[in-house]
N, C-alpha and C positions, 0 to 999 in steps of 0.2 A: 638192287635195282628196283624191285617191287616196293620196298619200304620207302625209298627216297621219292619214287614216283608218286606214291600215295600221299606223302606229306606235302609235296608241292602242289598236287592236284587239289587237295583240300584247301590250301591257302588261296588258290585261284578261284575255286568254285563256291566256297561256303561264305556265308555272312559271318562277320567277326564275332558275334555273340553266340554262335552255334555251339551247343554243349555236346552234340553227337547226333548222328542220323536217326537213332532209335527214338529220340524225343523231339525231333525237329518238325515243326509244322510245315516246313517247306520241303521235306524229304521227297515227296512224290515228284517234284519238279527239279530237284537238285542233281546236277550231273555227278557230283561226288558220291552222294548216297546211292544213286543208281549203279555206279561202277564198283564201289568198295563196300557198301553195306546194304545190298538189296534185300527186300523182304522175302521170306520164304513163302512159296505157294502152299496152299492147303493140300494136305495129302501127299507131301513130298515122300519119295522112297526112303527106306531106312538108310541112315548114313548121310542123307542129303538134307537134313533138317536145317543145317547151317547153309543158307542159300548160296549156291555157287556163283562166283563173280563172273561177269560177262567177258573175261579176257584171260589169256595166259601169255607169259613171256616165253620166248624161245631164244636163249642166249648161251646154251651149254657150250657152243663152239668157242666162246670167249674164256672159258675156264682155264686159268693158268697162263693166259696170254699177257704179254707186255706190248702195248701199242706205243711205238716211238713217236716223237713229235712230227707232225705233218702227215702221218699215216691215217687212213680211213678205216673204220670198222662199222659193223651193222649189227642189229638184233631185230627180231620180229616180235610184234604184238598181235596175237590172234584175237580179234574182237568179234563177239557173238551177238551183241545187241543190234539188231537190224532196224529197230524203230527209232532210237535216239542216240546215235553213236558219238555225238559231241566231238567231232573231228577237230574243231578249232581248239577246244580245251586240251585235247591230247597233244596237239602239236605245240601249243604254248608250254604245257607241262614238260614235255621232252626237251624243248629248247632251254628252259630254265634249269632242268636237271643236268643237261650237258654243261652249261656254264658254271653250275655249282661244283662240278667235279665228279669224275667217274672212277670207281675202283678204290682200293684201300688208301692210296695216296691222294685221292680226290683230284686227279689231274683234269684240268678244264678242257672241254671239248666244244665243238660247234655243230649244231644240227644243220646239215646241208641238204637233206632230201628226205621226203616221205613218199612212199609209193604203195599202192594196193597191189597185192599179189594174185596171180592166177592160181588155179588148183594145182598146177605143177610146181608152184613155188617161185616162178619167175615174175618179175615186175609186169604189171598190166597197165597201170595208169599212174602218173605222177600226181600227187596231191599237194605237195609243198616243194618249192624250188630253192629253199634257203632264205627267201625273202618274203614271199607271200603265199597264202593258201590259194591254190588254183581251182579247186573244186571241193565244196563241202558235201555235195549230194552224190557220193560215190555209190554205185550199185554194188551190193555185196556179192561175193562169190557164192554160188549155190552148189551144194553137194547133194547128189542124188543117192537115195538109199535103196533104189530098186536094183535087184540082182541083174548081172549082165547075162548075155546069151550063152557064154562059154561056161562049161561046168568046171568047177575048181575043187580039187581033192587034196591039195597040199599047200601049206603056207608056212613060211618061216618069219618070225617076228622078233625084232630087236627092241629090248627095253632100254631106251637111250639114257634116261635119267631115272633116279631111284623111284621105284613103284611099289605101292601098297594097295592090295585088293581086299576089300572086305568080303568075308564069306560067313554069313550069319552075323554073329556078334564078335567074331574073331578075324584076324588077318590070315589070308591064305598063305601057306608055306610054299606052294608052287602055283604057277599060273595055269591051272587047269582051264581048258577052253570054256567050259560052261560058266565058270566064275568070271573069266575075262570078258566074254561076250555079254554077259548079263550086266556087268558094271558099265561097259560101253553103252549098251542100250539105255540104262538108267540115266547116264550122264547126258546123252544126246536128247532124250525125252525131256529131262528137266530143263536143259538150256533152251529147248524149243518152247517149252511151256512158259518160261520166264521172259524170254527175249524174242520169241518168234510168233508162230501162228498156233500155238497150243501144243500139248503133249502128242507123242507119236500115237497114231491110231493103229494099234496092233494088239495081238494077243501076247502079253508079256510072258505068261507061264509057258505057252507052247513054244515060244522062241527060246526060252531058257532050256526047255526039255530037249529040243533039237540040238542046241549048242552042246549040251552035256554028252551027246553021243559022238562028238568029235574027240579023237584021241590025242593026247599029248605024247608024241613019239620020241622027242629029245628035249632035254631041259638042261641048259648050261647057264645057270644064274649064280650070282654071288650077292651076299648082303653087304651093303655099304652103310657106314654110319656117318651121317652128315648133319651138321647143326648150322643154324643161322643165328646171328646175334643182332638184335635190334639196336641200331645206333641211337634211337630215340629213347628207349626204356632201359637198354642194357640187358634185357632178358635173353636167355638162350633157349632156342626151340629146336627139337629134333626134326629133321626132314629127310631121314634116310629111307632105305627100302632096298629092293633087289634090282640089279641090272644084269644084262646078258641077253641070251637068245633062247627061244623055244620054237620047236617045230610041231606042227599039227597035221593030222590026216583024218579025212572023213568028207562028208558032204558039206563043203564050205561055201558054196556058191552064194547063198543069201547073206552070208556074214561078211563077205569081202567089202561091200560098200560101207558097212558100219566100221570096219577096221580102218578103212581109208579116211573116214570122217574123224576117227579118233586120233589120227596123226595130227589133226588141227586142234582138237579139244583136249587131248590128254585123257587119261583114265585113272580112276582110283582116288586116293586121298591127296589133299593138299596140292592140287594141280595149279592153283594160282601162284604157288611158289616155284613152279617149273617141274614139279614131279609128274610122273606118269606119261612122259613123252615116249611114243612108240613109233616104229618104222617097219614097213613091210619089206623085208629083205628079198623074198622071192615068193611068187605065186604061180602055181601050176595045176 
């Protein structure tokens, strides 16, 4: 899905003689370059020197599904660029993507609706009705990172899609909370720096130290090996990681808003391919 979407988006947005966003003099104003090949900000955190894209797909619920003729299906695109989201380009790209065919057999489909979601995941405003764009200036959903009034001491997290967390120069074998919270913090800050109002104004080291005091009390994860094959180049790329659940105990109050935001952004490596999707199973 991501590969086909990128190919179609480039055909729509780029000039015909463009050799690539890195060498294009129009990159600063090109919707494709901003979406798929954004420039890395100076001083990016370790592991984020390859600038994160301003979107992630959420389509794991379609894995293994067969959609019969006449049936509807959906997927989500979480878009983080609040300054120039290029809604019209996105709708046109998805419409052409559907007509070109979806899935291994390239079954043709029709784009019938695009809606903005609320924080709870329910539709908030219709953007496209199958015929025309209703509103291009959609206000983004805002996620507050301030801790709530209620103290939280336990949380259980499900790693929905394969997840890889960097710990130093290596990959973490287990999702210790200090590592998880630090990678969430880094991703949110970098996305905000690139596509919002600048990096998070906080003491990163102190945040990480407090997170490291939260205990991993139960870990039920398994490693899965997943690969993707580029239909354009034929190359095979590994996109595996661990899935499962982990439970944590400690002073978690300040971290809950970050974890809720990470449900939208994903965490860890290769999030643009759908990796690192997490869900808060329980909070107490």
